[in-house]
Every structure is written in structure tokens, then in C-alpha cells.
Z-matrix of the N, CA and C atoms (Angstrom, degrees):
N
C 1 1.440
C 2 1.522 1 108.98
N 3 1.332 2 116.23 1 137.03
C 4 1.459 3 119.94 2 -177.44
C 5 1.523 4 109.76 3 -82.92
N 6 1.334 5 116.48 4 147.57
C 7 1.468 6 118.94 5 177.37
C 8 1.529 7 110.39 6 -69.65
N 9 1.308 8 115.77 7 154.16
C 10 1.459 9 121.93 8 -179.20
C 11 1.508 10 109.41 9 -68.15
N 12 1.323 11 118.27 10 144.08
C 13 1.461 12 119.21 11 175.06
C 14 1.527 13 109.83 12 -62.63
N 15 1.297 14 114.97 13 154.43
C 16 1.465 15 121.45 14 -173.24
C 17 1.530 16 112.40 15 -60.61
N 18 1.343 17 118.31 16 -39.73
C 19 1.474 18 121.14 17 -179.83
C 20 1.523 19 111.81 18 -65.32
N 21 1.336 20 115.88 19 -37.53
C 22 1.464 21 119.08 20 178.71
C 23 1.518 22 110.86 21 -69.10
N 24 1.309 23 116.71 22 -38.49
C 25 1.477 24 120.11 23 177.89
C 26 1.519 25 110.02 24 -62.77
N 27 1.322 26 115.64 25 -41.26
C 28 1.459 27 120.35 26 -179.94
C 29 1.532 28 110.61 27 -65.27
N 30 1.362 29 116.87 28 -42.61
C 31 1.463 30 120.89 29 179.11
C 32 1.511 31 110.76 30 -65.42
N 33 1.323 32 117.14 31 -37.57
C 34 1.463 33 121.52 32 178.09
C 35 1.526 34 110.03 33 -64.67
N 36 1.311 35 116.69 34 -41.68
C 37 1.469 36 120.58 35 -179.57
C 38 1.531 37 110.26 36 -63.71
N 39 1.360 38 117.64 37 -42.56
C 40 1.472 39 121.16 38 178.60
C 41 1.534 40 111.09 39 -63.92
N 42 1.330 41 116.02 40 -40.12
C 43 1.463 42 119.68 41 179.94
C 44 1.519 43 110.86 42 -65.18
N 45 1.334 44 117.60 43 -43.89
C 46 1.472 45 120.53 44 178.86
C 47 1.515 46 110.78 45 -63.80
N 48 1.298 47 116.18 46 -39.34
C 49 1.465 48 120.67 47 -179.95
C 50 1.530 49 110.40 48 -64.83
N 51 1.375 50 115.79 49 -43.70
C 52 1.464 51 119.49 50 179.17
C 53 1.521 52 110.63 51 -64.48
N 54 1.313 53 117.92 52 -38.85
C 55 1.462 54 121.08 53 179.48
C 56 1.525 55 110.87 54 -65.97
N 57 1.328 56 117.73 55 -39.46
C 58 1.479 57 120.68 56 177.87
C 59 1.519 58 110.39 57 -64.31
N 60 1.318 59 116.37 58 -38.81
C 61 1.468 60 119.77 59 -179.25
C 62 1.535 61 111.40 60 -69.86
N 63 1.352 62 116.12 61 -35.38
C 64 1.462 63 119.54 62 -178.86
C 65 1.526 64 111.37 63 -69.69
N 66 1.276 65 117.67 64 -37.52
C 67 1.456 66 121.53 65 -177.12
C 68 1.526 67 110.20 66 80.54
N 69 1.323 68 114.96 67 -176.57
C 70 1.465 69 121.09 68 -177.04
C 71 1.537 70 110.43 69 -64.87
N 72 1.322 71 116.95 70 -44.08
C 73 1.466 72 120.85 71 -178.53
C 74 1.525 73 110.62 72 -63.96
N 75 1.301 74 117.68 73 -42.33
C 76 1.459 75 121.72 74 179.14
C 77 1.509 76 112.09 75 -65.11
N 78 1.342 77 116.86 76 -39.96
C 79 1.462 78 120.64 77 178.78
C 80 1.528 79 109.89 78 -64.34
N 81 1.341 80 117.02 79 -41.99
C 82 1.475 81 120.35 80 178.00
C 83 1.528 82 110.02 81 -63.18
N 84 1.348 83 116.14 82 -43.66
C 85 1.460 84 119.70 83 179.33
C 86 1.524 85 110.78 84 -62.59
N 87 1.320 86 116.76 85 -43.05
C 88 1.463 87 120.94 86 177.90
C 89 1.526 88 111.05 87 -62.16
N 90 1.337 89 116.70 88 -40.13
C 91 1.468 90 121.58 89 176.91
C 92 1.521 91 111.26 90 -62.40
N 93 1.336 92 116.28 91 -40.55
C 94 1.461 93 120.01 92 178.05
C 95 1.527 94 111.51 93 -65.67
N 96 1.322 95 116.87 94 -39.35
C 97 1.463 96 120.29 95 178.33
C 98 1.528 97 109.88 96 -63.40
N 99 1.327 98 116.41 97 -44.81
C 100 1.468 99 120.15 98 178.79
C 101 1.536 100 109.69 99 -62.34
N 102 1.349 101 116.17 100 -42.69
C 103 1.463 102 120.51 101 178.51
C 104 1.538 103 110.96 102 -60.79
N 105 1.341 104 117.49 103 -44.50
C 106 1.459 105 121.48 104 179.73
C 107 1.532 106 111.49 105 -62.62
N 108 1.319 107 116.93 106 -40.45
C 109 1.462 108 120.91 107 178.04
C 110 1.534 109 109.78 108 -62.74
N 111 1.315 110 116.68 109 -40.89
C 112 1.466 111 120.20 110 -179.99
C 113 1.546 112 110.73 111 -66.85
N 114 1.339 113 116.86 112 -41.98
C 115 1.467 114 120.43 113 178.25
C 116 1.525 115 109.81 114 -62.40
N 117 1.327 116 116.84 115 -44.87
C 118 1.458 117 120.50 116 179.22
C 119 1.530 118 110.68 117 -60.09
N 120 1.323 119 115.79 118 -45.55
C 121 1.464 120 119.64 119 -176.03
C 122 1.527 121 112.27 120 -70.40
N 123 1.340 122 117.89 121 -32.10
C 124 1.460 123 119.16 122 -174.76
C 125 1.530 124 113.79 123 -95.98
N 126 1.367 125 119.35 124 -27.22
C 127 1.465 126 119.88 125 -176.80
C 128 1.518 127 113.75 126 -118.04
N 129 1.313 128 115.88 127 -52.33
C 130 1.465 129 119.46 128 -170.21
C 131 1.526 130 111.40 129 -69.85
N 132 1.309 131 117.61 130 -49.01
C 133 1.457 132 119.78 131 -178.18
C 134 1.534 133 112.29 132 -62.88
N 135 1.352 134 119.32 133 -46.77
C 136 1.471 135 118.15 134 176.84
C 137 1.537 136 112.50 135 -61.67
N 138 1.331 137 117.24 136 -35.21
C 139 1.466 138 119.78 137 177.92
C 140 1.522 139 110.59 138 -65.53
N 141 1.317 140 116.76 139 -38.99
C 142 1.464 141 120.50 140 177.59
C 143 1.516 142 111.54 141 -64.58
N 144 1.317 143 116.69 142 -39.49
C 145 1.463 144 120.25 143 177.31
C 146 1.525 145 110.85 144 -66.40
N 147 1.324 146 116.98 145 -39.70
C 148 1.458 147 121.45 146 177.08
C 149 1.522 148 110.56 147 -64.25
N 150 1.332 149 116.88 148 -41.51
C 151 1.458 150 121.46 149 177.89
C 152 1.527 151 110.29 150 -62.49
N 153 1.318 152 117.23 151 -43.15
C 154 1.469 153 120.51 152 178.61
C 155 1.530 154 110.77 153 -63.34
N 156 1.335 155 117.10 154 -39.28
C 157 1.461 156 121.26 155 178.65
C 158 1.529 157 110.93 156 -64.72
N 159 1.323 158 116.67 157 -43.35
C 160 1.471 159 120.55 158 179.48
C 161 1.526 160 110.44 159 -66.06
N 162 1.334 161 117.45 160 -38.54
C 163 1.465 162 120.44 161 177.75
C 164 1.529 163 111.35 162 -64.09
N 165 1.338 164 116.79 163 -40.62
C 166 1.464 165 119.62 164 176.95
C 167 1.526 166 110.65 165 -63.56
N 168 1.322 167 116.37 166 -41.73
C 169 1.458 168 121.22 167 179.31
C 170 1.528 169 110.18 168 -64.16
N 171 1.322 170 117.40 169 -42.75
C 172 1.464 171 121.59 170 178.43
C 173 1.528 172 110.90 171 -63.02
N 174 1.319 173 116.73 172 -41.50
C 175 1.465 174 120.21 173 178.78
C 176 1.531 175 110.13 174 -62.29
N 177 1.325 176 117.22 175 -39.20
C 178 1.462 177 120.73 176 177.83
C 179 1.520 178 111.85 177 -65.27
N 180 1.317 179 116.99 178 -41.93
C 181 1.462 180 120.69 179 179.49
C 182 1.525 181 110.28 180 -66.80
N 183 1.334 182 116.96 181 -40.73
C 184 1.471 183 120.21 182 178.56
C 185 1.532 184 110.54 183 -63.43
N 186 1.329 185 116.62 184 -42.46
C 187 1.464 186 119.96 185 178.94
C 188 1.527 187 110.66 186 -63.48
N 189 1.322 188 116.88 187 -40.41
C 190 1.464 189 121.06 188 178.85
C 191 1.528 190 110.19 189 -66.10
N 192 1.329 191 117.29 190 -39.35
C 193 1.469 192 120.50 191 179.93
C 194 1.530 193 111.02 192 -66.62
N 195 1.336 194 116.32 193 -36.26
C 196 1.466 195 119.67 194 179.64
C 197 1.527 196 112.15 195 -68.93
N 198 1.331 197 116.30 196 -32.29
C 199 1.462 198 119.05 197 -174.67
C 200 1.523 199 113.22 198 -101.92
N 201 1.342 200 118.42 199 -9.87
C 202 1.456 201 121.43 200 -176.13
C 203 1.512 202 112.78 201 -78.50
N 204 1.341 203 115.78 202 173.09
C 205 1.461 204 119.81 203 -178.47
C 206 1.527 205 112.65 204 -65.43
N 207 1.335 206 117.48 205 -27.82
C 208 1.462 207 119.80 206 179.75
C 209 1.519 208 111.53 207 -70.68
N 210 1.332 209 117.00 208 -21.98
C 211 1.458 210 120.39 209 -177.64
C 212 1.525 211 111.26 210 -72.46
N 213 1.317 212 115.61 211 -25.13
C 214 1.457 213 119.22 212 -178.29
C 215 1.527 214 109.31 213 -77.89
N 216 1.305 215 116.11 214 120.63
C 217 1.455 216 121.17 215 178.75
C 218 1.521 217 107.96 216 -83.08
N 219 1.312 218 114.43 217 125.26
C 220 1.455 219 118.91 218 -177.60
C 221 1.524 220 109.92 219 -84.08
N 222 1.303 221 114.29 220 136.38
C 223 1.452 222 120.31 221 176.03
C 224 1.539 223 107.74 222 -72.06
N 225 1.319 224 117.81 223 154.75
C 226 1.478 225 119.66 224 -179.11
C 227 1.528 226 113.41 225 -55.39
N 228 1.315 227 117.19 226 -36.18
C 229 1.467 228 119.47 227 179.58
C 230 1.525 229 110.78 228 -64.06
N 231 1.336 230 116.02 229 -40.65
C 232 1.466 231 120.43 230 178.83
C 233 1.528 232 110.55 231 -67.44
N 234 1.326 233 116.57 232 -40.55
C 235 1.462 234 120.13 233 177.43
C 236 1.526 235 110.47 234 -60.68
N 237 1.328 236 116.80 235 -44.10
C 238 1.456 237 121.29 236 179.67
C 239 1.528 238 110.80 237 -64.44
N 240 1.319 239 117.12 238 -41.46
C 241 1.465 240 120.93 239 179.62
C 242 1.531 241 110.63 240 -62.18
N 243 1.332 242 116.43 241 -42.59
C 244 1.476 243 120.08 242 179.10
C 245 1.526 244 111.18 243 -66.40
N 246 1.339 245 116.52 244 -39.88
C 247 1.463 246 120.42 245 177.86
C 248 1.521 247 110.22 246 -61.82
N 249 1.328 248 116.41 247 -47.64
C 250 1.464 249 120.70 248 -179.08
C 251 1.530 250 111.39 249 -61.93
N 252 1.310 251 117.01 250 -35.90
C 253 1.467 252 120.42 251 -179.06
C 254 1.531 253 111.82 252 -66.24
N 255 1.334 254 117.58 253 -25.33
C 256 1.470 255 121.16 254 179.93
C 257 1.530 256 112.34 255 -81.10
N 258 1.313 257 118.05 256 -16.17
C 259 1.463 258 121.22 257 -179.44
C 260 1.525 259 110.38 258 -76.79
N 261 1.340 260 116.88 259 147.18
C 262 1.468 261 119.04 260 175.48
C 263 1.532 262 109.75 261 -73.75
N 264 1.324 263 117.68 262 156.05
C 265 1.476 264 119.65 263 177.11
C 266 1.527 265 110.30 264 -70.65
N 267 1.324 266 116.35 265 160.80
C 268 1.471 267 119.44 266 -177.49
C 269 1.522 268 112.10 267 -65.16
N 270 1.320 269 118.04 268 -17.38
C 271 1.465 270 119.85 269 174.87
C 272 1.536 271 111.35 270 -67.82
N 273 1.324 272 117.24 271 -10.81
C 274 1.462 273 121.38 272 178.57
C 275 1.519 274 114.08 273 -90.13
N 276 1.339 275 117.23 274 7.17
C 277 1.477 276 120.58 275 -179.73
C 278 1.532 277 111.72 276 -59.97
N 279 1.325 278 120.65 277 -46.46
C 280 1.471 279 118.96 278 179.02
C 281 1.530 280 112.33 279 -60.14
N 282 1.328 281 117.07 280 -38.60
C 283 1.465 282 120.07 281 177.79
C 284 1.522 283 110.74 282 -64.00
N 285 1.332 284 116.79 283 -39.87
C 286 1.465 285 120.90 284 -179.77
C 287 1.525 286 110.73 285 -65.42
N 288 1.315 287 117.40 286 -42.07
C 289 1.470 288 120.90 287 177.71
C 290 1.529 289 109.31 288 -62.97
N 291 1.328 290 115.86 289 -41.96
C 292 1.464 291 120.11 290 176.70
C 293 1.521 292 111.59 291 -61.79
N 294 1.334 293 117.51 292 -38.13
C 295 1.462 294 121.02 293 178.36
C 296 1.524 295 111.14 294 -64.69
N 297 1.340 296 116.90 295 -40.58
C 298 1.468 297 119.98 296 177.82
C 299 1.527 298 109.63 297 -61.71
N 300 1.332 299 117.05 298 -44.03
C 301 1.465 300 120.70 299 178.87
C 302 1.525 301 111.34 300 -64.42
N 303 1.333 302 116.39 301 -41.82
C 304 1.475 303 120.52 302 179.48
C 305 1.526 304 111.14 303 -63.48
N 306 1.337 305 117.13 304 -42.87
C 307 1.467 306 121.00 305 -179.83
C 308 1.524 307 110.20 306 -66.51
N 309 1.337 308 117.35 307 -38.28
C 310 1.469 309 120.77 308 177.24
C 311 1.525 310 110.31 309 -62.70
N 312 1.324 311 116.35 310 -43.38
C 313 1.464 312 120.47 311 179.68
C 314 1.527 313 110.47 312 -64.95
N 315 1.339 314 117.48 313 -41.82
C 316 1.468 315 121.24 314 179.80
C 317 1.528 316 111.36 315 -64.55
N 318 1.341 317 117.17 316 -33.61
C 319 1.466 318 120.80 317 179.13
C 320 1.523 319 111.45 318 -81.69
N 321 1.335 320 117.08 319 -7.93
C 322 1.457 321 120.93 320 179.46
C 323 1.517 322 112.78 321 78.68
N 324 1.313 323 117.10 322 26.01
C 325 1.457 324 122.71 323 -177.95
C 326 1.521 325 108.55 324 -107.29
N 327 1.329 326 115.82 325 134.86
C 328 1.463 327 118.84 326 176.57
C 329 1.518 328 109.03 327 -100.19
N 330 1.326 329 115.23 328 124.08
C 331 1.463 330 122.16 329 -178.11
C 332 1.521 331 108.18 330 -90.27
N 333 1.325 332 115.36 331 129.09
C 334 1.454 333 121.38 332 179.36
C 335 1.526 334 109.10 333 -111.46
N 336 1.291 335 116.92 334 144.88
C 337 1.462 336 124.73 335 171.89
C 338 1.533 337 113.01 336 40.23
N 339 1.308 338 116.07 337 100.15
C 340 1.466 339 122.04 338 -179.21
C 341 1.526 340 109.44 339 -110.52
N 342 1.327 341 115.66 340 132.57
C 343 1.462 342 122.08 341 173.61
C 344 1.524 343 108.09 342 -111.71
N 345 1.327 344 117.09 343 133.56
C 346 1.462 345 122.64 344 -180.00
C 347 1.528 346 108.58 345 -115.77
N 348 1.340 347 115.80 346 137.30
C 349 1.467 348 119.53 347 175.75
C 350 1.525 349 109.34 348 -143.48
N 351 1.327 350 116.85 349 117.62
C 352 1.472 351 118.56 350 173.42
C 353 1.530 352 109.84 351 -85.51
N 354 1.316 353 116.19 352 139.54
C 355 1.461 354 122.15 353 175.13
C 356 1.522 355 107.18 354 -123.10
N 357 1.317 356 115.25 355 112.38
C 358 1.452 357 119.87 356 -177.80
C 359 1.509 358 109.02 357 -144.27
N 360 1.318 359 115.62 358 133.71
C 361 1.460 360 120.08 359 176.71
C 362 1.523 361 108.31 360 -111.87
N 363 1.324 362 115.45 361 141.96
C 364 1.464 363 120.02 362 179.81
C 365 1.522 364 109.57 363 -60.95
N 366 1.298 365 115.66 364 135.68
C 367 1.457 366 120.98 365 177.42
C 368 1.527 367 114.27 366 86.20
N 369 1.329 368 117.76 367 -7.85
C 370 1.453 369 120.96 368 178.31
C 371 1.528 370 109.95 369 -87.97
N 372 1.304 371 116.10 370 141.56
C 373 1.464 372 120.44 371 -176.81
C 374 1.526 373 112.54 372 -81.02
N 375 1.330 374 117.65 373 -19.17
C 376 1.463 375 121.12 374 -176.45
C 377 1.523 376 108.97 375 -121.21
N 378 1.330 377 115.63 376 137.77
C 379 1.457 378 120.22 377 173.68
C 380 1.524 379 109.22 378 -119.23
N 381 1.319 380 115.29 379 152.89
C 382 1.466 381 121.43 380 -179.87
C 383 1.514 382 107.96 381 -114.74
N 384 1.324 383 114.56 382 136.14
C 385 1.459 384 120.79 383 178.58
C 386 1.522 385 105.93 384 -119.74
N 387 1.325 386 116.28 385 117.47
C 388 1.465 387 120.66 386 -174.92
C 389 1.517 388 110.22 387 -99.82
N 390 1.334 389 115.15 388 137.58
C 391 1.459 390 122.05 389 176.12
C 392 1.525 391 108.05 390 -124.37
N 393 1.326 392 117.48 391 125.26
C 394 1.464 393 123.41 392 174.32
C 395 1.514 394 107.86 393 -116.54
N 396 1.325 395 116.29 394 130.34
C 397 1.461 396 118.85 395 177.15
C 398 1.509 397 110.80 396 -155.13
N 399 1.321 398 113.54 397 166.21
C 400 1.458 399 121.38 398 -179.02
C 401 1.514 400 108.40 399 -116.23
N 402 1.331 401 115.04 400 140.13
C 403 1.459 402 121.85 401 178.25
C 404 1.523 403 107.16 402 -130.18
N 405 1.315 404 117.90 403 135.16
C 406 1.465 405 121.97 404 174.47
C 407 1.517 406 107.13 405 -125.07
N 408 1.328 407 114.76 406 112.21
C 409 1.461 408 120.03 407 -179.17
C 410 1.520 409 108.89 408 -167.06
N 411 1.321 410 116.98 409 -175.59
C 412 1.462 411 121.49 410 177.83
C 413 1.534 412 109.15 411 -69.48
N 414 1.316 413 115.78 412 144.43
C 415 1.469 414 120.31 413 -177.09
C 416 1.530 415 112.82 414 -55.45
N 417 1.352 416 120.57 415 -45.04
C 418 1.472 417 119.04 416 179.77
C 419 1.525 418 113.52 417 -58.49
N 420 1.337 419 117.26 418 -35.16
C 421 1.464 420 119.83 419 178.58
C 422 1.528 421 111.04 420 -68.39
N 423 1.330 422 116.35 421 -40.76
C 424 1.469 423 119.96 422 178.81
C 425 1.521 424 110.02 423 -65.21
N 426 1.318 425 116.27 424 -41.31
C 427 1.471 426 121.09 425 178.58
C 428 1.528 427 110.38 426 -62.49
N 429 1.324 428 117.16 427 -43.26
C 430 1.471 429 121.49 428 178.01
C 431 1.530 430 110.69 429 -62.55
N 432 1.320 431 116.33 430 -41.83
C 433 1.456 432 122.01 431 179.73
C 434 1.534 433 110.86 432 -60.54
N 435 1.312 434 116.95 433 -50.35
C 436 1.468 435 120.65 434 -179.26
C 437 1.531 436 110.49 435 -64.92
N 438 1.323 437 117.40 436 -39.81
C 439 1.469 438 120.61 437 178.02
C 440 1.517 439 112.55 438 -62.35
N 441 1.332 440 116.98 439 -41.99
C 442 1.466 441 121.07 440 178.47
C 443 1.524 442 111.36 441 -67.17
N 444 1.342 443 116.37 442 -38.06
C 445 1.462 444 119.28 443 176.84
C 446 1.527 445 110.44 444 -57.78
N 447 1.318 446 115.87 445 -49.54
C 448 1.467 447 120.08 446 -177.44
C 449 1.526 448 112.01 447 -66.53
N 450 1.328 449 116.76 448 -34.54
C 451 1.465 450 119.90 449 -178.29
C 452 1.529 451 111.87 450 -73.81
N 453 1.321 452 117.13 451 -39.44
C 454 1.461 453 120.75 452 -174.20
C 455 1.523 454 114.11 453 -90.78
N 456 1.334 455 117.17 454 -17.58
C 457 1.462 456 119.84 455 -175.87
C 458 1.536 457 108.78 456 -128.17
N 459 1.326 458 117.42 457 85.28
C 460 1.466 459 120.21 458 -175.52
C 461 1.528 460 113.69 459 -66.90
N 462 1.309 461 117.97 460 -13.85
C 463 1.459 462 122.16 461 179.56
C 464 1.530 463 111.20 462 -93.31
N 465 1.325 464 117.31 463 14.44
C 466 1.454 465 123.45 464 -178.14
C 467 1.524 466 109.31 465 -110.75
N 468 1.326 467 116.75 466 143.24
C 469 1.462 468 122.01 467 175.77
C 470 1.522 469 108.39 468 -129.74
N 471 1.320 470 116.29 469 139.58
C 472 1.455 471 120.96 470 174.42
C 473 1.529 472 106.46 471 -86.56
N 474 1.324 473 116.09 472 109.95
C 475 1.467 474 121.10 473 -178.78
C 476 1.519 475 110.80 474 -76.31
N 477 1.336 476 116.00 475 -44.08
C 478 1.467 477 119.28 476 178.08
C 479 1.519 478 109.08 477 -154.36
N 480 1.322 479 113.56 478 153.80
C 481 1.460 480 121.57 479 178.96
C 482 1.523 481 106.76 480 -146.73
N 483 1.316 482 116.69 481 111.11
C 484 1.468 483 121.85 482 -179.30
C 485 1.518 484 108.29 483 -115.21
N 486 1.324 485 116.66 484 125.49
C 487 1.465 486 122.33 485 -179.48
C 488 1.519 487 109.57 486 -110.26
N 489 1.337 488 115.40 487 141.08
C 490 1.460 489 120.12 488 178.73
C 491 1.516 490 107.94 489 -146.20
N 492 1.341 491 115.93 490 138.30
C 493 1.464 492 122.32 491 177.59
C 494 1.527 493 107.35 492 -116.81
N 495 1.323 494 118.01 493 133.48
C 496 1.463 495 121.63 494 -177.30
C 497 1.529 496 111.53 495 -68.72
N 498 1.347 497 116.61 496 -47.40
C 499 1.468 498 121.70 497 178.89
C 500 1.528 499 108.50 498 -128.25
N 501 1.308 500 116.62 499 157.14
C 502 1.462 501 121.40 500 -176.77
C 503 1.524 502 111.54 501 -59.21
N 504 1.279 503 119.87 502 -44.01
C 505 1.462 504 122.50 503 -176.83
C 506 1.519 505 114.30 504 -87.45
N 507 1.312 506 117.74 505 1.29
C 508 1.464 507 121.67 506 -176.54
C 509 1.529 508 110.15 507 -69.83
N 510 1.339 509 118.83 508 126.30
C 511 1.474 510 120.43 509 -179.78
C 512 1.533 511 112.67 510 -74.97
N 513 1.318 512 116.90 511 -19.06
C 514 1.463 513 120.49 512 -178.43
C 515 1.527 514 110.15 513 -90.73
N 516 1.343 515 114.03 514 143.44
C 517 1.451 516 122.29 515 178.76
C 518 1.513 517 107.87 516 -122.22
N 519 1.313 518 116.23 517 140.81
C 520 1.459 519 121.05 518 176.37
C 521 1.535 520 107.04 519 -98.54
N 522 1.319 521 116.66 520 125.09
C 523 1.464 522 121.07 521 -178.03
C 524 1.524 523 109.85 522 -121.42
N 525 1.318 524 115.25 523 130.04
C 526 1.461 525 122.07 524 171.92
C 527 1.532 526 105.55 525 -100.42
N 528 1.315 527 117.42 526 118.25
C 529 1.471 528 121.43 527 -175.10
C 530 1.520 529 108.66 528 -119.54
N 531 1.330 530 114.93 529 132.42
C 532 1.469 531 120.46 530 173.90
C 533 1.522 532 107.62 531 -121.79
N 534 1.322 533 115.53 532 120.37
C 535 1.462 534 122.43 533 -179.34
C 536 1.523 535 109.48 534 -112.64
N 537 1.303 536 115.74 535 148.22
C 538 1.467 537 121.64 536 170.03
C 539 1.508 538 107.58 537 -120.87
N 540 1.316 539 115.15 538 127.09
C 541 1.457 540 121.52 539 175.82
C 542 1.520 541 107.07 540 -109.81
N 543 1.302 542 117.36 541 135.24
C 544 1.464 543 121.72 542 -176.07
C 545 1.527 544 109.42 543 -109.99
N 546 1.340 545 114.51 544 136.62
C 547 1.460 546 121.63 545 -177.97
C 548 1.521 547 109.51 546 -136.19
N 549 1.336 548 114.45 547 155.85
C 550 1.468 549 119.08 548 170.40
C 551 1.511 550 107.88 549 -71.16
N 552 1.290 551 116.93 550 137.76
C 553 1.461 552 121.36 551 -176.04
C 554 1.540 553 110.69 552 -84.37
N 555 1.315 554 114.53 553 46.51
C 556 1.475 555 121.85 554 176.33
C 557 1.516 556 107.77 555 -134.53
N 558 1.321 557 116.82 556 160.70
C 559 1.460 558 119.84 557 -178.19
C 560 1.528 559 113.36 558 -95.01
N 561 1.293 560 117.38 559 0.97
C 562 1.477 561 120.27 560 -176.57
C 563 1.486 562 112.03 561 -74.63
């Protein structure tokens, strides 16, 4: 084994001398200081940097929310105008009736006796077209039919749905359905 270099021997001697002067209490205190420095360097400082990064990210998101389109609160008139613009024109009523028939056929439901009533007031931007009909079929088919109507025709509302079964064990259910379809009161 090679002897220690002279500088290392000297540093070792100074360290031993300092430790003897500190005593047991001083060595424990020095150990605690070293431990605290290590904890700060490995946990606290990285956590502070992470916190600063998250705060910067939050500030960016807040700034984007303040300036983005969602930040602008729409006045009721603007909301109504946007809603009306999404409705089909009243010239689309035959297509809508055809869609109801197509969806009924796809669900395997036979529609009996349909009553149609348009409700439109002069000067109003929206008109309502009411459809009343009766369906007699298995409950799951009727449920599928109504679900498909609502999914495929966002301008449609189910006004009422009345179910009746003739006998307790009867698999068929009689349903009275009233739908309202909404259209723009223009021909464009």
C-alpha cells in the first residue's frame, strides 16, 4: 500500500483536530447541518422549482382564459341568435319528417296514426312543428327509437311520452309520443 500524499495527511490531521475540539455535541450538530443541506438540495429546492413552474403554467392558462373566446360572456340576445342559426330552416320540415320515419324503421318500430301541427307566430324567428303518434312495440325498441331521435336530431324535443301495457305479461307496450321539432321561421 502506498503512503498517503503529504497534503492529504495534513488535511486529515486538521480534520481530526477540529473533530476533537468540537466534541460529541459539535460532531452531532455538524452532522445535522450536513443532513439539512442534503435535504434542502435533494427535496426542498427541486420542490420549489416545481412550484415555480406550476405557477408559471397557471399564470399562462389564466391569461389564455381571460383573452380566449370562452372568456367573453355572451349576452342573451347573442346566445339566442347563435341558437337560432343552428336550427334548420322551415323548408327542411319534409326532410325532418322523413328522418323520423327512417329512424323508426331502423329501430324496427312501426309508427301508427301521426298528427302534425305547425305552430308559428308572425314576426317570430323560431317555429315549432309538433308531431303526435302512437307506437306499439317492445319497450327496448321504443327506447332505442327515442334515443336515436334525440341523438340524430338535436333540434327535436320529446314533449311527452306515455307508456301503457295491456296485460302484465304482455311484451308489447303502447306508447303515445309527442315531439316538437324547431325550425328557423325562414325559407332559406
